[in-house]
C-alpha positions, 0 to 999 in steps of 0.5 A: 619315312617312305610315306612322307617321301611318297614312295611307299608303293615302290619300297613295298610290295602289297602282294605279300601282305596276305601270306604275311597276315596268315603268318601273324594269325598263326603266330597270335594262335600260338600265343593263345594257346596253352601248351604243356610243354613250354619248350615245344611252345617256344620253338614253334613261336621262334619258328613262326617269327623267322618265318614273319621275318623272311616274308617282311624282308624278301616278300614285302620289302623291295630292299629287305635283304640289305637288313640281313646283310648288315650286322646288328649293333648288338652283336659283339662277338662272333658267337652272337652271329651264330645264334638262330634269330629270336632265339633269346625270346621271353615267351613268359610275357605271353601268360601275363594277364595284361599282355594276354588281353592285348594279344587278344584284341589283336587277334580279334582284329586279324580274325574278324572279317566284316565289311567296312559298311558294317562295323560294328554289326551290332545296332545297339553298339553302332547307336552309342558309338554315333551319339557318343562321337556327336556328342563330342561336338556339342557345347559342354563345359571343360572337364577339371581333374578329378581331384577338382571336380565336384563330388556326387552320389547316386541313389536307387530306390528298390523294393522287391524287383528282380536282382538277377534272373535264376537259372530256372526263370530263364529256362521255364517255358509257358504253354507254347514252349517259349523261355525267356532265354529263347525269347532273347536269343531271337530278339538279340541274335548277334549278341548271343552269337558273341556270348557264345564265342566268349564263353567258349572255353573248355575249362568253364564248368557248367555251373559257371556257364550257366551263371555267365547266361543268367548275367547275359539275360539280366543285363538285357532286362530290367533288373537291379544287377544291370543298373548297379553294374551301369552305375559303377561304370562312374567309379571305373572311368573316374579312376581311369581319368585319375590315373591319366591325369597322374601319368601325365600328357608327355609320358602318355603321347610320348610312348607311355608304356602299356600298364595293367591298371589291376598290376601297378604299384599298391601305392598308386591303387590305394590313391586312385581308390582314395580320390575316386571314393571321395568323389563318387558314392553309389547307395542302393536304397533296398527297403526290405533287405533287412526283411528278406535277410530274415525271410524264409521265402525262396524268392526273398532269399534269392533276392538278399543273395544277389544284393549281397553277391553284388556288394561283394563284387563291388566293394564301394557299393552301399546298400541302405534298408528299414530294419525292424526290431523288437526292443524291450523297454520298461518291461514291455516290448515295442518296435523300433525302426532304423535306417541302416547302412551296409557294405560288403565284407569278406562273405557277409555284409557289414554294418556301417551306420544305424539311425533311429527313425520315429516310426515306420517311414513307408507306412506314413507316406508313399513307398517309393519316396520314403524309400529314398528319403530314409537313405538320403542321409547317407549320400555325400558330395555337392551332387546327387543323381536319382536313378531308378531300378529300370535304368542303365548306364554306359561307360563312354557316357560315364566319361562325361560326368565331370563335364555335366557337373561343371553345369552347376558352377556355370552362372545363367540368368540373373547369375542364378546357377541351376538346381537341377540338371535334366539328362537325355534318357535312351529307351533301350526296351524298344526292340523287344515288340511293337508295343515297346517300340511305340513306347520307346518312340514317344518316350524318346520324343519327350525326353529329348524334343520335349524336354529341350522346349520346356527347358528353353524357351518355355522354362517349365521343365520340371522333375519328370523322374530320372536320371536327373541330378540335383543340387544335393545341398540345395534340396537337402536344406529345402525339403529334400527331393522326394514329397511323400504324402499319402496319395496326392504325392503319388507322382513324387517326381514331378513335385521335387520340380515343383518344390525346386521352381517354387523355392526360386530354384533354376531347371535346365536340360542337357543333350550331351549325355544320356542314360538308358532306361526300360519301359514297359513292354506289355499291353497291361504293363503299359496301360497300368503305368499310364493309369498311374500317371493319369491318377497322379496328374489328377492329384496335381490338379487338386494340390496346392503346388500347382495353385501356387505355380499358377499364381506365381508364373507370368501368363505365357509361362502359366499356359505353358505350364498347364499345357505341359503338365495337367493340361495334356491329361484335361485336354484328353479327358475333353476330347472323350467328352466331346465324342459323348456330348456330340453323340448324346446330342444327336441322339436327342435331336433324332428321338425327339424329332427336332432333327426332322423339323430342322432338315425340312426347313428349306433355309437349313438344307442349303448350308448342310453341305458345308457342315457335312464337310467340316465334320469330315474335316476334324474327323481325320485328327480325332485318329490322334495322328497329330500325337505322332507329329513329335516322334516323327519329328525327332526321329527326322532331326537325329536320323533323316526325315526319310527314315522318320517317314518310314518309321511312321508308315511302319507304326501304323501298319502295326496298328500304332493308332489303335494303341494310341487311341486305347490309351487316350481312353485310359488317361481320360477315365483315370484322370476324370475318376481322380478328379471326381473322387480322388483316392489314387493308389501305386499300381505295380506295373512289373518289368519283366519280358512279356512272352506270356498270354494274359488270359481274358479274365484278366483283361476284363478285370483291368480294362472293364470300367475304363474301356469295355463299359465306355465302348459298348456305350458309344457302340450302342449310341452309334447303333441308335443313330444309325438306325433312327437318324436321317441327318445324313442319310444317303450322304456320302459323308456320313462314313467320314463323320462317324468313322473316327468314333467306330475306330474309337469304339473298336480300340477300346473294345478289342486292342487288349486282344490285338495286342495280347500274345497268342491272343487268337489261338483257339485252345487259349481261347477255350481255356480263357472262356473256362477260366472267366465262367469260373471267376464269375461264378466264385463267391467273394468274401474276406480274404479272397482276391479279385483274381479269384472271384468276381465278387471281390473284384466288383467290390474293389472297383467301387472302393473310390465311392466309399471314400468319396464325398457328397459332391462326388456321389451327386456327380455320379448319380447325375451322370448315370441319368444319361442312360435314361434318355435312351428309354424316353426317346425309343419307347415313342418310336415303338410300333406298339405305341401307334405314334401316341406322345403322351407321357402315359407311354413313358409311364407304361414302359417303367411298369414293364421294367419294374415287372421285368426286375420283379420277375428276375428277383423272383427267380433269384430268390426261388434259386436261392431258396428252393434250388437245392431242397425243392427242386420241384416246386422251383421247376414248377415256378420257373414253368409258370413264369414261362408259360405266363411270358408266352401268354403276355407276349402273344397278346402283345403281338395279336392284340397290340400289334407288337413286332419283332423290330420293337423287341429289338428297340426294346433291348436297346431302351431298356438295357441302358436304363438298368445299367443307370439303376445299377450305378445309382444303387452303387452310389447309394450302397449304404441305403440299400445295404440297410433295406436289404436290396444290395443282394439284388443290386449285386446279382444285376451287376453279375448279369450285366457283367455276363452280358458284356463279357459275351459280347466281347468274347464272340468276335475272338471266338469267330477270329480264332477259328481262322489259324492265319489270324494267329500268326499275323497277330504274332508278326504284328507284336514280335520281329520277324526273327522271333516270329520265325523262332515262335512258329518253329517252336511250335511245331517242335513243342507239338512234336514233343507233346505227340511223343510223350503221349 
């Protein structure tokens, strides 16, 4: 009333508010404190309430004394006047769970002192609140009542990923003394502080506190428990919405009393559960749950127990798995396979359904799509949301699920209804490291501005993974949501989109609701993921689905479809091939002398400057800066272009261009190999936290063929071009013409080590070298994994040649012929050739090459046959070979005018030739195995691997000598808080080692 009459400041004194706030805080503390003597607590509460009453009436209200003088209408006799105020207070309500939660909330509002600008302090909470409030102003259908909404199911495929981190995993330290728990404490410092405040209860036992810590860490990783908790928000939201609907608007807005939904009448609770059970089903397809249940392995048992605990925690959760049983039929034991659905019972799981299968599904097709296909029969409702195991959900977004499902009812073009609803994703792993931030920005631009354009106006959006919502009835009657043929359907997600469009479906995209998603956070994880996607796009190029879509689309839609699917990877491959064509073209012109003839022509000389300027201009765009443009646009649209510009500058300072240039090589290599030979395979990336150092041997195995070999080839091309080229000699623009290519070479050769935690620490460098030498020297064989032996890894790298056809082998040999160009051109530029252009010079170079190979073969055979039993004979043989080599070199220097520069040039000429022979030998492996030369090919390959390893390892050794390089790398990879914590931890870890020694 005083506010309405504008008399508030005259009827109330603001000077008394601080004193009133202190008394209220004391009152709430008394209610939350556990007293053994209830009488004493009641007397203290009464005293504080009387003080509050006195402050309000005397210090705050200007006419408060009138309230004390006027008698209360409830006082019927004189005895009531003699009683103390608040004497009949019911203190027992303070122990009610519902009231206690409200007291805790009110206590937080009084005690937490924060600036109004920084509320909330947590950036993630601020982001979620911002998005939710903004989404309320977007166009979305009206939400029906829960009983009238479309029913839906959620399906999550799971294999053997982490369910819940154990206490041992959290506290296990790496060689730097860094544990996952320490890592997350530094990454999320405010959330860890809040967690400690919530668990600062003396009644909590150590076991319970450790369980809560495990949950806290697991809810910040990419675990099944995080996904299940997020998806069960749907049920919680629907129960609350159904409860409010039954209460009615009049009761709610007219002062509906606060009710604890857990303490309402059983009839109401049963009604809520019944309605929600009809509308929502959640099935987790744990493919090997049955095997984990029977296994004696520690990790398998831990996964089984954690999944069981999830079912007991969430009674409505259902788990589907493939059960393998041995049954006797006609006296013979046979294996039978079943799809089984279980739920949580009292203490164990209870079987709900069991369906017999014709065979083992995961052996017939790809594992993940078959894992979804066998469990889809257990889902219910009109809609089906597919959720991957690295995703999360938010309670405020779950409230909008009714609105999203109404999109299926809305009619659009030509009275068609949508068959797939695309949803926006938020990448929650962006704060883990700089690489995770790069991937987060890249993925965010794709799932927002990218898919928005694909859906409308291009109308070529498909299904790019989860969390899209399918029209369940439409897809179940048209082949399901997952094509699962081996190899060709490696990227099973997009084929469901292809299938939907081919069967006259309609796909839309909606951004007023979002689902959390995790991404790979380490260099090797990201590269494996990019390799898997590139392989999948290669298989899409060869599939009939893409052919049929291309034939049925109109011209403009076909171009949009090409650009947004296989065309992107084809363009990446063409970009890399253009660099090869340019450099090999320049190499031929330089070594053949054609370039000098052209430059001596006066007509050509006048246009040289214009050509240089054109080449220099395009070199800027070869850095991949245009690929960053969608990220900048999306950040600019959502957070402002000044923020977008700041993010772009920071990304460049953190070497984002190096990272994206490196991934360009990954896409080009695996896409091209799939096109040539096929044979794609699923690559498990792992979804853990990357706080461990990857060894040099691990990086070498992963990137040798995709980056290191190609990087060294381009390096040799640029060296030869620099030594023998004259087209840009003395020109200022030479640097700009070749800068992007040198940048490409440096990125491909050293990016894995730049983005490798502790990649330039001296002790780790020494250990990596020892490990790599051991790996190179170990012999392979049956049952020896590639991680243990170079020979096993080398055989595995040629797996694609074992299954390729004649066309693939011929193309492999034709591509290997490019390495013969070096020898053919350089030998005519040697001083020992005396400018003779006869073909005999080239023939003599092959004689030299054959002699070197024969000598190496003799040394190899001598070591194998005489190295153990006849050591003296073997040493005499090596001595004779050495004397012969010295004699030949002396004659060549004295008689034939051989120079030191000729020796270096010969290395540039003959090394590529040897690599060409090695590639041809691998293509003709059956033939060389038959004639007994395969072991020689293998030894030649081992020698080249040693040389490549030494060339790549030497810069790492040099940089490891300087301690500041390692510190700079840590700040480059991680945020400042973790970098500072890492340095402190190293000091403490060093002291601990000193004390123990």
